[in-house]
N, C-alpha and C positions, 0 to 999 in steps of 0.2 A: 153736415148726415154721413157720411161714410170715413169719418175721422178715425181712427183706430179700428177700421171696419177688416178683417181678413178675405179680400178676394182672391181666390185663385181662377185665372183666365186659360181656357183652354181655345188652342188654338188648329184650326185642320187645313188641309192644302187647299187652298183656294186663292186669287189672285187679291181679294181684298185680304189677305193676311197682314199686306203691307200697311194695313191701315192700321194695325195692333201697336205698333209701336207709339202712335200716339194715342192710342185708348190706355196702355200703361201707364203714359208722361202724364196724362189725367186723372187717372184713377190716384196714382201717387202725388201729386199736387191737391185732390181733395183730401188727403191724410189715410188713405187707405192703405195696408200693407199687400204687397201684391206679389203671388208665385206665378210661374206658368208652365205649363206642361203643352207641349208640342206633339203634333202624328208625324208620324217619318216624315209625309210630304209635304206636310207645312213648312221644315226648316229650307224647302226650296223656292220659299217666297220670302221667307225676312230672317234674317239673320239671329240665328240665338245667343250674339253676345251679344248686337242692339239690345237685344230683349234684357238678358243678365245683365247689360249698365245700366235700364233704364229703372229694373224694379229692383235693383242691388239682392239680387237672390239666383241663384243658381238655375237654367232653365232645364227641364227636365225631359227628356224626349222616349223614353224605353225602361225596363223595367230594370235593366241591368244597366251599371256604371261600375268603371274601371278608373282608381285613381290608385296612382305610385306603385303600380303594382301588384294593387289589392282589388279583388272582384266583390262588389256590394249590391244591393238592390234600393230600388227607389218603391217605397214601402205606397201602396194606394189608397192604403185603408187608413193609414194617418193622414194623409192629404186630404180624401175625404172627409174626413172627421175635424180639421182643419179649419177649415174655410167657414166664412159666414154665408158665403154666395159663390157659387161655380156661374162662370161665364161662359158659355163656347159660342166664341165669334173670330171668323167668322165659321159658321154651322154647314157644313157642303150637303148636298142632298145625301151622297155616298154615309158619311156620319150619322146625318140625323137617323134615316132608316136605320141604321145598326142600332142607334139608343134606343129606336122604338120594339126593336124586336130584342132587344137584349144580349146581342152579339157582342163581345170581346175579344178584343182581339190589338190591342194594345193600351198603352199606359191612361190615355186620357179616358178612352173605354171603358175600362176596370176603377178608375176614379171615380167616374159620373155613377156606377152602380152602387159606389161604395158610399157616397156623397148622404149625407145626412142634413145638407143645410137646403135654401132654397136654389135651383137652377132656373137660369136664363138660356134664351140661348139664340142667337143672331143668324137668321139664313141668310146666305147669299149663293147666288147660282143663275146660271143663265135661263131667261125670260122663259122656255119652252119646259125646264127643268123645272121651272119653280111654279107652274101649271100645272105640272104633270100629276096623274089620279094616285100615283103613290108614294108623291111626294104630300102631297092636302092627306094624304091617309097618316103621314108622319108626322106632320105637325099635330092634329086632330089627338093622336095616341099619346103624344106626348105632352101637349097641355090636358089630357087627363087623367097624367101621373102627378098631378102638379106644377110640371114645370112650364116658365113664364116664355111668351116668344115677343122677342123684339120686331117688330115687323120691320121687311124688308122694305126699300123704297122704289121711287121708279127713277130711271134717267137711264146714259147709256152703259150699255153692259161691257164686258170684256170683249164678248163675241164682235162689238158697234151695234149690235141693235138697239133699240129705246123700248125699256119696258122695265115691268116688275120683278125685282129680283134681286137687288141691287144692295148691297148689307149699309144699315145705319149709321152714320157719320158717328165716331168718336163720341163729339161733342153729346150727340143724342142720344147715344147709348148710354153715357153718364147722367143724362139728366133722367131719363125713362129710368134709371135703377134708383135715382134720387127719388123722383115721384113715386116709384110702386113704394120705397121705403114709410115714406113719410106718411102716406094715404093710412096706414095703421097705427099712427104714432095717437096717443092719450092729448096732447095739448097740440096738434095740428090744427092751425089759423089761430091759434093765443096769442096774445101780446100780454107781455108780463113786465112788470116793473118789480127791480129788486134795490134796495140801498144795500152800501155792505160797508167796513170798514168803520173806522173811527172818525171822529171830524176833529181837528185843530182847531185852538180859539190863539190867536195871538196875543202874547203879551207886551212884546217889542220884536222888534226887528229878528232878535235870534231865540225868543221863546214863545213857548204855546204850554196850553192847555189843554192833555189829550189822555188818552188812555191804552191800554194796551192790545187791543182787538187789530188781527191780523187780515181782518175780511176775505179768511178763505171757506169759512161756513156761509157767505153771498156769493161767494165765488162759484162756492159746487153747487149752491141752488141755481144758479145760473148757466149752470154747464149743464145742470140733468135737466132743467126745461128747456134748451136749446135742442138737447138728443131726443127729447118727445116731443119734439116737432113746432116748439113754441119760436116766436120774435119775442126778442128778451131785451131789454133797456134794463143794464145794469150801471148804475150811479153809484160810485166806489169813492168814499172817502182816501188821504194817506195811504198807500198802500203797496209793497213791493209786486204784487202778485199781477198775472198778466191773463188774459183770456184769448186766444183769437179763434174766432170761430163766426162763421156767415151769417147765423141767425142771431150772434149775441151783437150789440151795439156798448161799448163800455165809454162812459161821461165820469170824466174826474173833477172829485172836486176838493175844497180842504176844510170850509167852515160847514158851519151846521147850516147856516142862513144861506150858502150856495146849494146844498142839499134840497132844503126847504123849496127854493125857486124852483129847481130840476124836477124835483116831485110831482110838483103842484101843475109844471105845464106839460106833464104826461099821465096824468092819471085820468083826467077823463076818456084818454083815448084807450087803455088799458083795460084789461080783462080781469087781472090777477095781480092783486100787488103784495109786497112782502117788504116787511121791514125788517131787515137782519142789522142795520147799521148800528153800532155803538155812539151812537149819538151824544155831545156833550151835552149836559143839564144847564150849563153856566157859560158864561164868558165873561172875560174882565168890562167892566164897566168903560173903562178908559185904555185907548192904545198909547205905550208910550212909544213918541218918534225916534228915539233914541235909546240905544240900551242900557237897561237898567244898572248902574253902578252899586258893586257892594257896600254897604254906608253901616248902617244901625244894624244891631244883634236880629230885630226883626225886622220883619217887612208886612203890611198890610195891605191885602186885595180888596177891591171892590166888587161884585159880581154881579151879573143881571141874565136874568134865567132866556135860555133860547124859547124860542118857538116850536112847540111839541108837533115835532112833522106827523106820527102817528095818530096822534088823536085831531089834528087836523083833517087829514085827510078821511078817517074815519067819520067828522062830522058832514062834507060833502060826499062820501060814497053811493052811489045809486045801485049800479045792476053787480061792482067789483066784487070779488070775491078778494077780503083783507086782513092779513095775516100780519102777526106781530111776535117780539121775541121777549122774554123775562127772563134777566138774568140775577138769580135773589142769592144771598146768604141767609135769611132766616125767615119764617114764616113764607115759606115758597108760595106754596099752591095758593095757602090766602092772598097774598099779592099778586099773583097771576091771574089771578078769577078775579080781582077788582080791575085789574088792567084792561082786562077782556071785555066787561061790561063796562068800565068808564070811557073807553076808548071807540066801541063800537066796531069791534072787531068781530069775524067769523070765526076765527082762531088764536090760539096763542101755545109758541112753544119754550118750555119751561127747564129752561136750565139752574144747577144749582151749584153755584162753587163749593159746596160743601162736597160735592160730587166728584172723586180722583178719576180725572182724563177730560173732567168737561170745562171749560170756561175757553178764554182767552190764552191768545199764541201756541193753542194745542190742536194738533191735529186729529185729535178724536171728540166727542163728544157724546154725552148722556142728557136724553130730553124725553119729556113727556108732552104729548100732545093733545090740548086739552079744546075738544069743541064751542062753539056759544049755546050749546045743548049740554055742558057739562060735562062733555064724555071726557073722559082721559084713559089715553092709550100709553102708556109708558113703554121705553123701549131702553134697552140694555147698551153699555157702552160700546160705540162702534166710531169708524173714523169718519168723517165728516162728511167722505164720499157716498159712505153707504146713509147717512142721515140725510143727505139731502134726497136721498132717493124714498127712504119712509117717507118724508116730510111733504113730496109732491104723492105721492100715493095716498096718503090720506087726503089732501086738498082734493084731488081728483076724486076720489070715493064717495065726497059729501060735496061735491058739483057737477051737476046735472052740462057737460059740454058738449 
């Protein structure tokens, strides 16, 4: 959920600042890019060197910086525009009051006032300060601005008192951020099944029948689905591609029969299924246990038909939205419509090998999305990452989730 996100962490001068080293580490581990801004007093509680090492970025604490005899400035506007999310943790009573009243006397506050992203703040202070009416007013004012409060917890405080005001633990801050982001995602709570890549049908121990599919289109569809909040099972034939995402499980198969079995094992429990794999239509009738030796000028192979995975899923589907692909070289539209009807699909994605930049082993694709009502939505040539977004947007627009 946080993979590739740009997170700006603002740290203020409270004892809870020591926890931010762990917070930075967890954000980095979750795949985020992290930059840190300290207030002057925060540097007394946590080492800028530690934070810079963990974040792999320089730590900023003032408007002006001096490097090798030159003077430059840290651009708070650039920082505010760079971030996808701004987290202020710990957020002291002093800083919260300044944020609520528009006071701008350090780099962090200037960055906050310049930020165009969602802002989260995690209060940390002693019990009486937390309960003070002025602090409560700051909370309400900041929330009225659209900022999100990460509630403090109860426990032992720096003063030795027991009560509310303890900053949320780093793990809880990350979970809070992930849960907040996921609530607005269009595929939240959906289970998605995707097949991708080629299948290989063995002739002998060293040879096979296959095709040029790289699996990239299916992998991009899985990545986008996960970023949209879905739990994804990606069944991939032989491919050099990898996808590491906490919401994606990758199952590796080789043959059409193995893909058929895996797809049917999971189909009943899925909400959306996409057949993006280039499945071999035929396999050798007999497998040669030893390498076939070169002999006569001609070699005849007897082939038998593989099970049609998409057709079989269409025959058993109930509530699922089922999408297929059609890669054609002639009479493209007619063949795609026939496949849509014959296999009981909800939609089909048409590619033509006659379109430059489309097809196997390419990083781009040019598609037309055709739904079961035969509404055709054509798209220009795009990267497969962009095509995956287009496909998912078309699915979502046609299905109430």
